[in-house]
C-alpha positions in Angstrom: -20.0 -15.3 -49.6 -22.7 -12.8 -48.8 -25.8 -13.0 -46.7 -28.9 -13.8 -48.7 -31.3 -10.9 -49.2 -34.2 -10.1 -51.5 -33.0 -8.5 -54.7 -35.3 -5.5 -54.7 -32.4 -3.6 -56.5 -29.5 -4.7 -58.5 -26.2 -5.2 -56.8 -25.5 -5.2 -53.0 -24.2 -1.6 -53.2 -27.4 -0.4 -54.9 -29.5 -2.2 -52.2 -27.5 -0.4 -49.5 -28.0 2.9 -51.2 -31.8 2.3 -51.3 -31.8 1.2 -47.6 -29.8 4.3 -46.7 -32.3 6.5 -48.5 -35.2 4.8 -46.6 -33.5 5.3 -43.3 -32.9 9.0 -44.0 -36.5 9.5 -45.0 -37.8 7.7 -41.9 -35.6 9.9 -39.6 -37.0 13.0 -41.2 -40.5 11.9 -40.7 -39.7 10.9 -37.1 -38.1 14.3 -36.4 -41.1 16.3 -37.7 -43.6 14.1 -35.8 -41.7 14.5 -32.5 -41.6 18.3 -32.9 -45.3 18.4 -33.6 -46.0 16.3 -30.6 -43.9 18.5 -28.4 -45.7 21.7 -29.5 -49.1 20.0 -28.8 -48.0 18.9 -25.3 -46.7 22.4 -24.5 -50.0 24.0 -25.4 -51.9 21.3 -23.4 -49.8 21.8 -20.3 -50.2 25.6 -20.4 -54.0 25.2 -20.6 -54.0 22.7 -17.7 -51.6 24.6 -15.4 -54.3 26.9 -13.9 -56.4 23.9 -13.0 -53.7 22.1 -11.0 -53.3 22.4 -7.3 -50.5 24.7 -6.2 -48.9 21.9 -4.1 -49.1 19.4 -7.0 -45.8 18.4 -8.7 -45.7 20.1 -12.1 -42.1 19.8 -13.3 -40.8 16.6 -14.9 -37.2 15.7 -14.1 -35.8 13.4 -16.8 -32.7 11.3 -16.7 -29.8 13.0 -18.4 -27.7 9.8 -18.7 -29.9 7.6 -20.9 -30.6 10.0 -23.7 -27.0 11.3 -23.7 -25.7 7.7 -23.9 -28.0 6.9 -26.8 -27.0 10.1 -28.6 -23.3 9.2 -28.1 -23.9 5.9 -29.7 -25.8 7.6 -32.6 -22.9 10.0 -33.2 -20.4 7.2 -33.0 -22.3 5.4 -35.8 -22.5 8.6 -37.8 -18.7 9.0 -37.5 -18.2 5.4 -38.5 -20.3 5.8 -41.7 -18.7 9.1 -42.4 -15.3 7.4 -42.2 -16.5 4.7 -44.5 -17.7 7.3 -47.0 -14.2 9.0 -46.9 -12.5 5.7 -47.5 -14.7 4.8 -50.5 -14.5 8.3 -51.9 -10.7 8.1 -51.9 -10.8 4.7 -53.5 -13.3 6.0 -56.1 -11.0 8.8 -57.1 -8.0 6.5 -57.4 -9.6 3.5 -59.0 -10.0 2.9 -62.7 -12.7 0.2 -62.6 -15.8 -0.6 -60.5 -16.5 3.1 -60.1 -20.3 2.7 -60.1 -20.3 0.2 -57.3 -18.0 2.3 -55.1 -20.2 5.4 -55.9 -23.3 3.6 -54.7 -21.4 2.5 -51.6 -20.2 6.0 -50.8 -23.7 7.4 -51.3 -25.1 4.7 -49.0 -22.6 5.6 -46.3 -23.2 9.3 -46.4 -27.0 8.7 -46.3 -26.7 6.5 -43.3 -24.4 9.0 -41.5 -27.0 11.8 -42.0 -29.7 9.4 -40.8 -27.9 8.7 -37.6 -27.4 12.4 -36.9 -31.1 13.1 -37.5 -32.0 10.1 -35.3 -30.1 11.7 -32.4 -32.1 15.0 -32.8 -35.5 13.1 -33.2 -34.9 11.0 -30.1 -34.2 14.1 -28.1 -37.3 15.9 -29.3 -39.4 12.8 -28.5 -38.0 12.7 -24.9 -38.8 16.4 -24.4 -42.3 16.0 -25.7 -43.6 13.6 -23.0 -42.4 12.4 -19.6 -43.9 9.0 -20.4 -42.0 6.2 -22.2 -41.2 7.2 -25.8 -42.6 5.4 -28.8 -41.0 2.5 -30.6 -39.6 4.8 -33.4 -36.0 4.5 -32.0 -36.2 0.7 -31.9 -37.6 0.5 -35.4 -34.8 2.8 -36.7 -32.0 0.8 -35.1 -33.5 -2.5 -36.2 -33.8 -1.3 -39.8 -30.2 0.1 -39.7 -29.0 -3.3 -38.3 -30.6 -5.1 -41.3 -28.7 -2.8 -43.6 -25.4 -3.4 -41.7 -26.1 -7.1 -41.8 -26.6 -6.9 -45.5 -23.1 -5.4 -46.0 -21.3 -7.8 -43.7 -19.0 -10.4 -45.2 -18.8 -13.6 -43.2 -16.1 -15.5 -45.1 -13.0 -16.2 -43.0 -10.9 -14.2 -45.4 -13.0 -11.0 -45.1 -14.5 -11.2 -41.6 -12.5 -11.3 -38.3 -12.6 -9.8 -34.8 -10.9 -6.5 -35.9 -13.4 -5.9 -38.7 -15.2 -2.6 -38.2 -18.4 -4.1 -39.4 -18.4 -6.5 -36.5 -18.2 -3.6 -34.0 -20.9 -1.8 -35.9 -23.2 -4.8 -35.4 -22.3 -4.9 -31.7 -23.3 -1.3 -31.3 -26.6 -2.0 -33.1 -27.3 -4.9 -30.8 -26.7 -2.8 -27.7 -28.9 0.0 -29.0 -31.7 -2.5 -29.7 -31.7 -3.3 -26.0 -31.3 0.2 -24.8 -34.1 1.7 -26.9 -36.6 -0.8 -25.4 -35.9 0.3 -21.9 -37.2 3.8 -22.6 -36.9 6.9 -20.3 -38.6 7.7 -17.1 -39.3 11.1 -15.5 -40.2 12.1 -12.0 -42.5 15.0 -11.1 -41.6 17.5 -8.4 -42.8 20.9 -7.2 -39.5 22.8 -7.4 -38.8 24.3 -10.8 -35.9 22.8 -12.8 -32.5 24.4 -13.0 -31.0 25.3 -16.4 -28.6 22.4 -16.0 -31.4 19.9 -15.3 -33.2 21.1 -18.5 -30.1 20.4 -20.6 -30.6 16.7 -21.4 -29.0 16.4 -24.8 -25.4 15.4 -25.3 -24.2 18.6 -27.0 -25.9 20.6 -24.1 -24.1 18.6 -21.5 -20.7 18.5 -23.2 -20.8 22.1 -24.4 -22.2 23.6 -21.2 -24.8 25.5 -23.2 -27.0 25.8 -20.1 -24.6 28.6 -18.9 -25.5 30.8 -21.9 -28.1 32.6 -19.9 -25.5 33.7 -17.4 -23.2 35.0 -20.1 -26.1 36.9 -21.8 -27.0 38.5 -18.4 -23.3 39.6 -17.9 -23.3 41.1 -21.4 -26.4 43.2 -20.5 -24.9 44.3 -17.2 -21.5 45.1 -18.9 -19.3 46.5 -16.1 -21.7 45.8 -13.3 -21.2 42.7 -11.1 -23.6 39.8 -11.2 -26.0 39.6 -8.3 -27.2 36.5 -6.5 -30.5 36.6 -8.4 -28.6 36.5 -11.7 -27.1 33.2 -11.0 -28.8 30.1 -12.4 -30.9 27.9 -10.0 -28.9 25.2 -8.4 -29.4 21.5 -9.0 -31.4 20.0 -6.2 -28.8 17.5 -5.4 -26.2 20.2 -4.8 -28.1 21.8 -1.9 -27.0 21.1 1.6 -30.6 20.1 2.4 -30.0 17.0 0.2 -26.4 16.2 0.9 -26.4 16.5 4.8 -29.2 13.8 5.3 -27.3 11.5 2.9 -24.1 12.0 4.9 -25.9 11.2 8.1 -27.3 8.0 6.5 -23.9 6.9 5.2 -22.3 7.5 8.6 -25.0 5.2 10.2 -24.5 2.6 7.4 -20.7 2.6 7.8 -20.1 3.1 11.5 -16.4 2.3 11.1 -16.0 5.8 9.7 -16.6 7.3 13.2 -16.4 4.4 15.6 -13.3 2.7 16.8 -9.8 3.9 17.6 -8.4 6.8 15.5 -6.0 5.6 12.8 -5.4 5.1 9.1 -8.3 2.6 8.7 -10.9 5.0 10.2 -9.6 7.9 8.1 -9.8 5.8 5.0 -13.3 4.7 6.0 -14.4 8.4 6.3 -12.8 9.1 2.9 -14.8 6.3 1.5 -18.0 7.7 3.0 -17.3 11.1 1.5 -16.8 9.5 -1.9 -20.0 7.5 -1.7 -21.8 10.8 -0.8 -22.0 11.6 -4.5 -20.9 8.4 -6.1 -22.7 8.9 -9.5 -20.6 12.1 -10.1 -17.5 10.4 -8.6 -17.8 7.4 -11.0 -18.7 9.6 -13.9 -15.5 11.7 -13.3 -13.5 8.4 -13.3 -15.1 7.4 -16.6 -14.2 10.7 -18.1 -10.7 10.3 -16.8 -10.4 6.9 -18.5 -11.8 8.3 -21.8 -9.3 11.2 -21.5 -6.5 8.6 -21.1 -7.6 6.6 -24.1 -8.1 9.6 -26.4 -4.7 10.8 -25.5 -3.2 8.0 -27.7 -5.2 9.0 -30.8 -2.4 11.3 -32.0 0.4 8.8 -31.7 -1.8 6.1 -33.4 -2.7 8.5 -36.2 0.9 9.5 -36.7 2.0 5.9 -36.9 -0.7 5.0 -39.5 0.1 8.0 -41.6 3.8 7.2 -41.7 3.2 3.5 -42.3 0.2 3.5 -44.6 0.2 6.8 -46.4 1.2 6.1 -50.0 0.4 2.4 -49.9 -3.3 2.8 -48.7 -4.3 6.4 -48.9 -7.8 5.6 -47.7 -6.6 4.5 -44.3 -4.0 7.3 -44.4 -6.8 10.0 -44.7 -8.8 8.3 -42.0 -5.7 8.5 -39.7 -5.6 12.2 -40.4 -8.9 12.5 -38.6 -7.3 11.0 -35.5 -4.8 13.9 -35.4 -7.6 16.4 -35.1 -10.4 14.4 -33.6 -8.3 12.9 -30.8 -7.3 16.2 -29.2 -10.9 17.5 -29.5 -12.3 14.5 -27.7 -9.4 14.6 -25.2 -10.1 18.3 -24.3 -13.9 17.5 -24.0 -13.3 14.7 -21.6 -10.9 16.8 -19.6 -13.4 19.6 -19.3 -16.2 17.2 -18.2 -13.9 15.6 -15.7 -12.9 18.9 -14.1 -16.6 19.9 -13.9 -17.6 16.7 -12.2 -14.7 16.9 -9.8 -15.8 20.3 -8.7 -19.3 19.1 -8.3 -18.1 16.3 -6.1 -16.1 18.8 -4.0 -19.1 21.2 -3.8 -21.5 18.5 -2.5 -19.0 17.1 0.0 -18.1 20.6 1.2 -21.6 21.5 2.2 -22.2 18.2 4.1 -18.9 18.1 5.9 -19.1 21.7 7.0 -22.5 21.0 8.5 -20.9 18.1 10.3 -18.2 20.3 11.7 -20.8 23.0 12.7 -22.9 20.4 14.4 -19.9 19.3 16.4 -18.9 22.9 17.2 -22.3 23.4 18.7 -21.7 20.7 21.2 -17.9 20.8 21.7 -16.3 21.8 25.0 -14.8 25.2 24.2 -12.9 25.2 27.4 -10.7 22.3 26.3 -8.2 24.7 25.0 -5.0 22.9 26.0 -6.0 19.3 25.4 -3.6 16.8 24.2 -4.5 15.1 20.9 -7.2 12.5 21.0 -6.3 9.0 22.1 -4.3 7.1 19.5 -2.7 10.2 18.0 0.6 11.8 18.7 1.7 15.4 18.4 2.1 18.6 20.3 -0.7 20.2 22.3 -1.4 22.8 19.8 -2.3 20.2 17.2 -4.9 18.5 19.3 -8.5 18.2 18.8 -9.6 20.9 21.2 -12.5 23.2 20.5 -10.7 26.5 20.2 -12.2 29.1 17.9 -8.8 29.5 16.1 -8.8 25.7 15.3 -12.4 25.9 14.0 -11.4 28.7 11.7 -8.5 26.7 10.5 -10.6 23.7 9.8 -13.2 25.7 7.9 -10.7 27.8 5.9 -8.1 25.2 4.9 -8.5 21.7 6.2 -11.9 21.1 4.7 -10.8 22.4 1.4 -7.6 20.2 1.4 -9.7 17.1 2.2 -12.2 17.9 -0.6 -9.4 18.6 -3.1 -8.0 15.2 -2.4 -11.5 13.7 -3.1 -12.0 15.7 -6.2 -8.6 14.9 -7.7 -8.5 11.3 -6.6 -8.7 10.1 -10.2 -5.4 11.9 -10.9 -3.7 9.3 -8.8 -4.5 6.1 -10.8 -4.6 7.9 -14.2 -0.8 8.2 -14.5 -0.3 4.6 -13.6 -2.6 3.4 -16.4 -1.0 5.7 -18.9 2.4 4.5 -17.9 1.4 0.9 -18.4 -0.1 1.7 -21.8 2.9 3.7 -22.9 5.3 0.9 -21.9 3.2 -1.7 -23.7 3.2 0.5 -26.8 7.0 1.0 -26.6 7.5 -2.8 -26.3 5.3 -3.2 -29.4 7.2 -0.6 -31.3 10.9 -1.3 -30.3 10.5 -4.7 -28.6 13.4 -5.4 -26.2 14.8 -1.9 -26.5 12.0 -0.6 -24.2 13.8 -2.2 -21.3 16.0 0.9 -21.2 12.9 3.1 -20.6 11.7 0.6 -18.0 15.0 0.9 -16.0 14.7 4.7 -16.0 11.1 4.4 -14.6 12.3 2.1 -11.8 15.0 4.6 -10.8 12.6 7.5 -10.9 10.1 5.6 -8.7 12.8 4.8 -6.1 13.8 8.5 -6.0 10.3 9.8 -5.8 9.3 7.4 -3.1 11.8 8.9 -0.7 10.9 12.5 -1.7 7.1 11.8 -1.3 7.8 10.4 2.2 9.6 13.6 3.2 6.8 15.7 1.5 4.1 14.0 3.6 6.0 14.7 6.8 6.6 18.3 5.8 2.9 18.9 4.9 1.9 17.7 8.4 4.4 20.0 10.1 3.2 22.9 7.9 -0.5 22.4 8.8 0.4 22.3 12.5 2.5 25.5 12.3 -0.3 27.3 10.4 -3.0 26.3 12.9 -0.7 27.5 15.7 -0.4 30.9 14.0 -4.1 31.2 13.3 -5.0 30.5 16.9 -3.0 33.4 18.1 -4.3 35.7 15.3 -7.9 34.8 16.2 -7.3 35.4 19.9 -5.8 38.8 19.2 -8.7 39.8 17.0 -11.2 38.7 19.7 -9.4 40.5 22.5 -8.2 43.5 20.4 -9.7 46.0 22.9 -7.8 44.5 25.9 -4.6 44.3 23.8 -4.9 48.0 23.0 -5.8 49.1 26.5 -2.8 47.2 28.1 -0.3 48.1 25.3 0.4 44.5 24.3 0.5 45.3 20.6 4.2 44.9 20.1 4.5 41.7 22.1 1.5 40.1 20.2 2.9 41.2 16.9 6.3 39.7 17.7 4.7 36.4 18.7 2.7 36.3 15.5 5.8 37.1 13.5 7.7 34.3 15.2 5.0 31.8 14.4 4.7 33.1 10.9 8.5 32.6 10.3 8.2 29.0 11.6 5.3 28.5 9.2 7.2 29.9 6.2 10.2 27.7 7.1 7.9 24.6 6.8 6.4 26.0 3.5 9.9 26.6 2.1 10.8 22.9 2.8 7.6 21.8 1.0 8.5 24.0 -2.0 12.0 22.6 -2.2 10.7 19.1 -2.2 8.2 19.9 -4.9 11.0 21.4 -7.0 12.9 18.1 -6.6 9.9 16.1 -7.7 9.2 18.3 -10.7 12.8 18.1 -11.8 12.8 14.3 -11.7 9.4 14.1 -13.5 10.3 16.5 -16.3 13.7 14.8 -16.9 12.2 11.3 -17.0 10.6 11.3 -20.5 13.7 12.6 -22.4 16.0 10.2 -20.5 13.5 7.4 -21.4 13.7 8.3 -25.1 17.5 8.4 -25.0 17.7 5.1 -23.2 15.3 3.4 -25.7 17.1 4.7 -28.8 20.6 3.8 -27.4 19.4 0.3 -26.6 17.8 -0.1 -30.0 20.6 1.3 -32.2 23.8 0.6 -30.1 23.0 -2.6 -28.2 20.6 -4.3 -30.6 22.0 -2.8 -33.8 18.6 -2.1 -35.4 17.8 1.0 -37.5 15.3 3.5 -36.3 12.8 4.4 -39.1 10.6 7.5 -39.2 7.4 5.8 -38.0 9.1 4.2 -35.0 11.1 7.3 -34.0 8.4 9.9 -34.3 5.8 7.7 -32.7 8.1 6.9 -29.8 8.8 10.5 -29.2 5.1 11.4 -29.3 4.3 8.7 -26.7 7.0 9.9 -24.4 5.8 13.5 -24.8 2.3 12.5 -23.8 3.8 10.8 -20.8 5.6 14.0 -19.9 2.3 15.9 -19.2 1.0 12.9 -17.3 4.0 12.7 -15.0 3.8 16.5 -14.5 0.3 16.0 -13.0 1.6 13.2 -10.7 3.3 15.5 -8.1 0.2 17.7 -7.9 -2.0 14.7 -7.4 0.3 13.2 -4.8 0.5 16.6 -2.9 -3.3 16.8 -3.0 -3.7 13.3 -1.6 -1.1 13.7 1.1 -2.3 17.1 2.3 -5.9 15.9 2.2 -5.1 12.9 4.2 -3.5 15.0 6.9 -6.3 17.5 6.9 -8.9 14.7 7.2 -7.1 13.4 10.2 -7.3 16.9 11.7 -11.0 17.0 11.1 -11.3 13.7 12.8 -9.4 15.0 15.8 -11.9 17.8 16.1 -14.8 15.5 15.8 -13.3 13.4 18.6 -13.0 16.4 20.9 -14.8 16.2 24.2 -18.4 17.5 24.3 -20.4 19.4 27.0 -23.2 17.7 28.8 -26.6 17.7 27.2 -29.0 20.6 28.0 -30.4 20.2 31.6 -33.7 18.3 31.6 -37.0 19.9 32.7 -38.3 16.8 34.5 -39.9 17.4 37.9 -39.8 21.2 37.7 -42.3 23.8 36.7 -41.9 26.2 33.8 -39.4 29.0 34.9 -38.1 27.0 37.8 -34.4 26.1 38.3 -33.1 23.4 40.7 -29.6 22.2 41.3 -29.1 19.4 43.9 -25.6 18.6 45.2 -23.9 19.1 41.8 -20.2 19.3 41.1 -18.9 20.9 37.9 -15.5 21.2 36.1 -14.3 22.9 33.0 -12.7 20.8 30.2 -9.4 19.2 31.0 -7.4 16.0 30.6 -10.1 13.9 32.1 -12.5 15.1 29.5 -10.1 14.1 26.7 -10.0 10.6 28.2 -13.8 10.3 28.6 -14.4 11.5 25.1 -12.7 8.4 23.7 -13.0 5.9 26.5 -16.7 5.7 26.7 -19.5 6.7 29.1 -18.2 4.6 32.0 -14.8 6.2 32.2 -14.1 8.3 35.4 -14.5 12.0 35.0 -12.0 12.8 37.7 -8.3 12.1 37.2 -6.8 9.4 39.4 -4.3 11.9 40.8 -7.0 14.2 42.2 -8.8 12.1 45.0 -9.9 15.2 46.9 -11.7 16.7 43.8 -9.5 19.8 43.9 -9.7 20.1 40.1 -13.4 20.8 40.3 -14.6 24.3 39.3 -17.7 24.3 41.5 -18.4 21.8 44.3 -21.6 21.1 46.3 -23.9 23.5 44.4 -27.5 23.6 45.7 -29.8 26.2 44.1 -33.6 26.8 44.0 -35.1 29.5 41.8 -38.8 29.9 41.9 -40.8 30.8 38.7 -41.3 34.5 38.1 -38.6 35.7 40.5 -35.5 37.8 39.8 -32.3 36.2 41.2 -28.9 38.0 41.5 -25.7 36.1 41.9 -23.1 38.2 43.6 -19.4 37.4 44.2 -15.8 38.2 43.8 -14.0 38.0 40.4 -13.3 34.4 39.7 -15.7 33.2 42.2 -17.7 31.1 39.7 -20.6 33.3 38.7 -20.2 32.8 35.0 -19.4 29.1 35.6 -22.7 28.7 37.4 -24.6 30.2 34.5 -22.7 28.0 32.1 -23.7 25.0 34.3 -27.4 26.0 33.9 -26.9 26.1 30.1 -25.1 22.8 29.9 -21.8 24.4 28.8 -19.7 23.0 31.6 -19.4 19.3 32.5 -21.4 18.0 35.4 -19.4 15.5 37.5 -22.2 14.5 39.9 -25.6 15.8 41.1 -28.7 16.9 39.3 -29.6 20.0 37.3 -33.1 20.8 36.1 -34.3 23.9 34.2 -38.0 24.3 33.4 -38.8 25.8 30.0 -36.4 27.5 27.5 -33.4 29.6 28.4 -31.8 32.7 27.1 -28.3 34.0 27.8 -27.1 37.6 27.5 -23.3 37.7 27.8 -21.3 40.6 29.1 -19.9 41.4 25.6 -22.4 43.3 23.6 -23.2 42.2 20.0 -25.0 44.1 17.3 -25.9 43.2 13.8 -24.7 45.2 10.9 -28.2 46.6 10.4 -30.5 49.3 11.5 -31.6 50.0 15.0 -35.1 48.6 14.3 -33.7 45.4 12.8 -31.4 44.9 15.9 -34.4 45.2 18.2 -36.9 43.1 16.2 -34.1 40.7 15.1 -35.7 40.0 11.7 -39.2 39.5 13.1 -40.6 42.9 12.3 -43.6 41.3 10.5 -44.9 39.8 13.7 -47.3 41.7 15.9 -45.3 41.2 19.1 -42.1 42.5 17.4 -43.9 45.6 16.0 -45.3 46.3 19.5 -41.9 45.8 21.2 -40.0 48.2 19.0 -41.8 51.4 20.2 -41.5 50.5 23.8 -37.8 49.7 23.6 -37.2 52.9 21.7 -39.1 54.9 24.3 -37.3 53.5 27.3 -33.9 53.9 25.5 -34.6 57.6 25.0 -35.8 58.0 28.6 -32.6 56.4 29.9 
């Protein structure tokens, strides 16, 4: 039974051929109309640009998701009709009768395939022509194509079922009818668009064609290196100015990421905040990973169809050949997009979390050099959350990168689990009960790897502690290299660094041995699974193994081999990132110095200290940093306040006076200046400084620049700086 339709042509195949021709003609007209409208709008915008205000938004930012999703649906329908054309063409060549009907049907399919390809191009041209909502041309095209698809649909129980391709084609038409009515929106902004933001079509996003300008520039430069100005403009969302405010807002929205006692729950909450920082890219990377997993089974499916259907139904056999070539192409495309999105997630999180660490380093008590770890953590003193320069260097150079790698490769964790489940289901469908042999091998492999991964987590934590211990000594040596040279401490320092380096290499060797053990078990698992499956099928069950079952099973297990090879890397990334994120948390929990002294009650340039006691960082500060503002600042075992650095300080400095502080070495002169700057903790008393302060340390510091730039400090365009340079130069020569 066929759906009723007006007989404007002869048979149903002839009607479909006419409808296909009308669709193709309409798409051609739509494409040329959209191109003409785009040229007209470009000319109008160029004429109106001089009349616009300089501060008025001029650049339209369009959504890259909606158009790319529509184009993906267009191309899917084009591939569907191209496959139908291939099937009917093979049947036409093999059949002896009904050649005319099949010829019309093949022609209708190829016309509709071309129409869908042109519709994708016309839709893109229309979106580029105007930032407003596009016309109803896309909706009309999809509706007309749906009528043609409805005309070819058979609704009898013998011909129409849930697995019928025509049913899925109608579902795609229905979804597109809704999507095309939503239209596209564009926002205007002042900042010019980056090449990536201009790439809104599917082939531009998937093929990374927006990088072509960079490659062309390198071809012009030849052997010269690219300069900063040669790089493409960044996407606005990648800038730290956009990611840092979002991180602050997320930390306020999810206070459990920073509040409460340190532990696994708080670390996971911080991990969740970092993932939410760029959740669209994070979710898109997960979708690409899922698509990568699904397309990985195109080859085994195509191989099974070829071995089962080739010769009995050549049409489906030739369609399955397309899976052997199209599956790996789609698989590689999804993998490339996933890697790109993962790196984007890492880039955005990196900028925001480094600002978070720098903001903490600006307020951290740098004197807390030998603090124990923050409350709730265990470990050696060198692994604590103190504010040493060496620890900050280690956080910036390694720990942040480890944490962000864990975030970027998070989808590598659940991917192997899904692929393992799909592979086992496919094996049970192919060999039935014999797949129990492969299941037993997987259970044994899981039990072995669980023990190895536990040891790997412990070894990774020990390695990070040893590396941080070495970096601290190297940083201290570089900072005090002059003193080391003058006192002849080179050999002793080098021996100490060598000893710490040997301990670090010992921890690294342990990690590498565990990784070798994991890789060995992972690589050996698929072959053992295949042997166990075939032995169970042929020896225990007594069933023969045909070509389709054997080759398909081996292909499935070979795909699983590459998946399981990625599992150790993903596990290592997650374990190391978790440990590094805990180290970042320990630094963020480090005690802070007091706020800058207030200027209430004093004149500009006046300094007043009344009955103040000060102390450098110590164990009491570590307690107060986590116990709250009401915790005692003096340890209970020091009732006479002997741990104080300065006691009973009273100071008055009038505005406009020159004050000298004279005393013996270690008498507290530098500590007093640090107290006025707020760099040392105030236990009691009051400190007030009127106006701004400047501090010139004993250690000279110069920029790697000219003498003039060191004097003007980058402000040579200002009048006061231009006047100061000749005076400083004159007095320097006179001296």
